[in-house]
C-alpha positions as CSV (number, residue, x, y, z in Angstrom):
1,M,-1.0,-13.8,7.1
2,I,-0.8,-10.6,5.2
3,S,1.9,-8.1,5.8
4,I,1.1,-4.5,5.0
5,I,4.2,-2.4,4.3
6,V,3.7,1.4,4.9
7,P,6.7,3.5,4.1
8,V,6.7,6.6,6.4
9,Y,8.6,9.9,5.7
10,N,7.2,13.3,7.5
11,S,3.6,11.9,7.8
12,A,2.8,12.9,11.4
13,S,-0.3,14.6,9.9
14,Y,-1.8,11.7,8.5
15,I,-0.4,8.3,9.8
16,A,-2.3,7.8,12.8
17,Q,-5.7,7.6,10.6
18,T,-3.7,5.5,8.2
19,I,-2.8,3.1,10.9
20,S,-6.6,3.2,12.5
21,S,-7.8,2.1,9.1
22,V,-5.7,-1.1,9.1
23,I,-6.9,-1.7,12.9
24,D,-10.4,-1.5,11.9
25,Q,-10.0,-4.2,9.3
26,T,-12.7,-7.0,9.3
27,F,-9.9,-9.4,8.2
28,T,-7.6,-9.8,11.3
29,D,-4.7,-12.0,10.2
30,W,-2.2,-9.1,9.4
31,E,1.1,-7.6,10.4
32,L,1.3,-3.8,9.9
33,I,5.0,-3.0,9.1
34,L,5.6,0.7,9.4
35,V,9.2,1.6,8.1
36,D,10.4,5.1,9.0
37,D,12.6,6.8,6.5
38,C,14.3,9.2,9.1
39,S,11.3,11.4,9.6
40,S,11.8,14.6,11.2
41,D,8.3,16.0,11.9
42,G,7.3,13.6,15.0
43,S,6.2,10.6,12.6
44,A,7.9,8.3,15.0
45,D,6.2,9.5,18.2
46,V,2.8,9.3,16.5
47,I,3.5,5.7,15.6
48,R,4.7,4.5,19.1
49,N,1.5,6.0,20.7
50,A,-0.6,4.1,18.1
51,I,1.2,0.9,18.7
52,T,0.7,1.6,22.5
53,R,-2.9,2.3,22.4
54,F,-3.2,-1.0,19.9
55,D,-1.5,-3.1,22.3
56,K,-3.2,-1.9,25.4
57,K,-6.6,-2.5,23.8
58,K,-5.8,-5.9,22.8
59,E,-4.8,-6.6,26.2
60,D,-7.8,-5.0,27.7
61,D,-10.2,-6.8,25.2
62,G,-8.4,-10.3,26.0
63,N,-8.2,-10.3,22.2
64,E,-6.4,-13.3,20.7
65,V,-6.3,-12.2,17.2
66,S,-3.1,-12.6,15.5
67,S,-2.8,-8.9,14.3
68,V,0.5,-6.9,15.2
69,I,2.0,-3.9,14.6
70,R,5.8,-3.6,13.9
71,F,8.0,-0.3,13.6
72,I,11.4,-0.2,11.9
73,Q,13.3,2.8,11.8
74,R,15.9,3.2,9.0
75,K,19.4,4.7,9.9
76,Q,19.5,6.7,6.6
77,N,17.2,8.1,4.5
78,G,16.9,6.0,1.1
79,G,13.5,7.3,-0.5
80,A,10.4,5.3,-1.1
81,A,11.6,2.2,-3.0
82,Q,14.5,1.3,-0.5
83,T,11.8,1.9,2.5
84,R,9.4,-0.2,1.1
85,N,11.7,-2.9,0.1
86,T,13.0,-2.8,4.0
87,G,9.5,-3.8,4.8
88,I,9.2,-6.5,2.2
89,D,12.3,-8.0,3.4
90,A,11.0,-7.9,6.8
91,A,7.6,-9.6,6.3
92,N,6.8,-12.7,7.6
93,G,3.3,-13.2,5.8
94,R,2.6,-15.0,2.6
95,Y,0.9,-12.2,1.1
96,I,2.0,-8.5,0.6
97,A,-0.1,-5.6,0.7
98,F,1.2,-2.1,0.3
99,L,-0.4,1.1,1.9
100,D,1.0,4.5,1.6
101,A,1.2,6.7,4.8
102,D,-1.5,9.1,3.8
103,D,-4.0,6.9,2.2
104,I,-7.0,5.0,3.8
105,W,-8.5,1.5,3.4
106,D,-12.3,0.7,3.8
107,S,-12.7,-1.4,6.7
108,M,-13.5,-4.5,4.4
109,K,-10.7,-4.0,2.0
110,L,-8.7,-6.7,3.1
111,E,-11.3,-9.4,3.5
112,K,-12.8,-8.6,0.2
113,E,-9.6,-8.4,-1.6
114,F,-8.4,-11.7,0.1
115,K,-11.7,-13.5,-0.9
116,F,-11.5,-12.3,-4.6
117,M,-7.8,-13.6,-4.6
118,Q,-8.8,-16.9,-3.7
119,K,-11.9,-17.4,-5.9
120,Y,-9.8,-16.5,-8.9
121,D,-6.7,-18.2,-7.6
122,A,-5.1,-15.1,-8.5
123,P,-1.3,-14.1,-7.8
124,F,-1.7,-10.4,-8.2
125,V,-4.8,-8.1,-7.2
126,F,-5.5,-4.5,-7.3
127,T,-8.8,-2.7,-6.4
128,A,-10.5,0.5,-8.0
129,Y,-10.2,3.7,-5.5
130,R,-11.7,6.9,-4.6
131,F,-9.7,10.3,-4.5
132,G,-10.0,12.2,-1.2
133,D,-9.0,15.7,-0.2
134,E,-6.2,16.6,2.3
135,N,-8.7,15.3,5.1
136,A,-9.5,12.1,3.3
137,V,-12.8,13.2,2.4
138,P,-14.0,11.7,-0.9
139,T,-14.2,14.3,-3.8
140,G,-16.9,12.0,-5.7
141,K,-14.2,11.1,-8.3
142,A,-13.2,7.4,-8.6
143,V,-10.8,5.1,-10.8
144,R,-12.5,2.0,-11.8
145,V,-10.3,-0.9,-12.9
146,P,-10.5,-3.7,-15.6
147,K,-11.2,-7.6,-14.7
148,H,-7.6,-8.3,-15.9
149,L,-4.5,-6.6,-16.8
150,D,-1.5,-7.9,-18.7
151,Y,2.0,-6.1,-19.4
152,R,0.6,-4.8,-22.7
153,K,-2.5,-3.3,-21.5
154,A,-0.7,-1.9,-18.3
155,L,1.9,0.0,-20.5
156,S,-1.2,2.0,-22.0
157,R,-2.8,2.7,-18.4
158,T,-1.0,3.4,-15.2
159,I,-3.9,2.1,-13.4
160,I,-2.6,0.0,-10.6
161,F,-2.5,2.4,-7.4
162,T,-0.1,1.2,-5.0
163,S,-2.4,1.3,-1.8
164,T,-4.9,-1.1,-3.5
165,V,-2.4,-3.9,-4.4
166,L,-2.3,-7.5,-2.9
167,I,0.2,-10.2,-4.0
168,D,0.8,-13.9,-3.2
169,T,4.5,-14.3,-2.7
170,E,4.1,-17.9,-3.2
171,K,3.1,-17.2,-7.0
172,V,5.2,-14.2,-7.2
173,D,8.8,-14.2,-6.7
174,R,9.8,-11.7,-3.8
175,K,12.6,-10.6,-6.1
176,L,9.9,-9.3,-8.5
177,I,8.3,-7.3,-5.7
178,H,11.4,-5.5,-4.8
179,M,11.1,-2.1,-6.1
180,P,13.8,-0.4,-8.5
181,D,15.2,2.8,-7.0
182,I,13.8,5.2,-9.6
183,A,11.1,7.7,-10.0
184,S,7.6,6.1,-9.9
185,E,9.2,3.1,-8.5
186,D,5.8,1.4,-7.8
187,T,4.6,1.5,-11.4
188,A,7.9,0.0,-12.5
189,T,7.4,-3.0,-10.1
190,W,4.0,-3.8,-11.2
191,W,5.3,-3.7,-14.9
192,Q,8.4,-5.9,-13.8
193,I,5.8,-8.5,-12.5
194,L,3.3,-8.3,-15.5
195,R,6.3,-8.6,-17.9
196,A,7.3,-11.9,-16.2
197,G,4.1,-13.5,-17.8
198,I,2.0,-13.0,-14.4
199,K,-1.5,-11.5,-14.9
200,A,-3.2,-8.9,-12.5
201,Y,-6.8,-9.2,-11.5
202,G,-8.7,-6.2,-10.8
203,L,-11.6,-5.9,-8.3
204,D,-13.7,-3.2,-9.4
205,Q,-14.8,-1.9,-5.8
206,P,-13.3,1.3,-4.6
207,L,-11.9,0.2,-1.1
208,V,-9.0,2.7,-0.9
209,I,-9.2,6.7,-0.5
210,Y,-6.2,8.2,-2.1
211,R,-5.5,11.3,-0.3
212,R,-4.4,13.8,-2.6
213,P,-3.6,17.5,-0.9
214,A,-3.8,20.4,-3.2
215,G,-0.1,21.0,-4.5
216,S,1.1,17.4,-3.8
217,L,3.3,16.0,-6.5
218,S,0.7,13.5,-7.6
219,S,-1.9,16.3,-8.0
220,N,0.7,18.2,-10.5
221,K,-0.4,16.8,-13.6
222,G,3.0,18.2,-15.4
223,K,5.3,16.6,-13.0
224,A,3.6,13.4,-12.6
225,G,3.4,13.2,-16.8
226,K,7.1,13.7,-16.7
227,K,7.6,11.1,-14.1
228,I,5.8,8.6,-16.3
229,W,7.6,9.6,-19.5
230,N,10.9,9.1,-17.8
231,L,9.5,5.5,-16.8
232,Y,8.5,4.6,-20.3
233,R,12.2,5.8,-21.6
């Protein structure tokens, strides 16, 4: 089973579409773990409604697939790292995938990535991705990825995008997957794993849309550069 960890904070405008992109996966052995970090915009209601519709559809279809959606609400706001770690601790699957609350998966993302992982007996896999606007419409820009990535190469290119990652917890200790409570916690985690001598394998197919609204932190190159500089330090 693949456990999909989604941290949620004031994502009411996007989360339903993100959940739908998981439900539409051709690979069906998954659990979707949505962890709400004390949102105040109605995200929880959107999630509950999505779960109700999902469960009803499964019942109406007589669907016996193992897919399940779980919802965890944190009692205190802790930020992205703590929220993802809550999801990791709750995960039942051997495999861990990450998906941000505003990103979108191609319907074959899990199937293709899992087959790629099995083909190369890889412990840690990531894929190429496309940029999208605030409506997740592709802008035409994509990020390609190398076949392999070790620690030294990773330091020169912050190329692993969180929503593309799949990790085998039988080959990567869960302690290494837990994210440190710092800015750019996801990149720090990938470096932490690679520094332990584990190699990452890149599937050079854009299977994720990285939604990047104008004015977001990730679209502000100055702020993003400062975050990475602090991370190197």
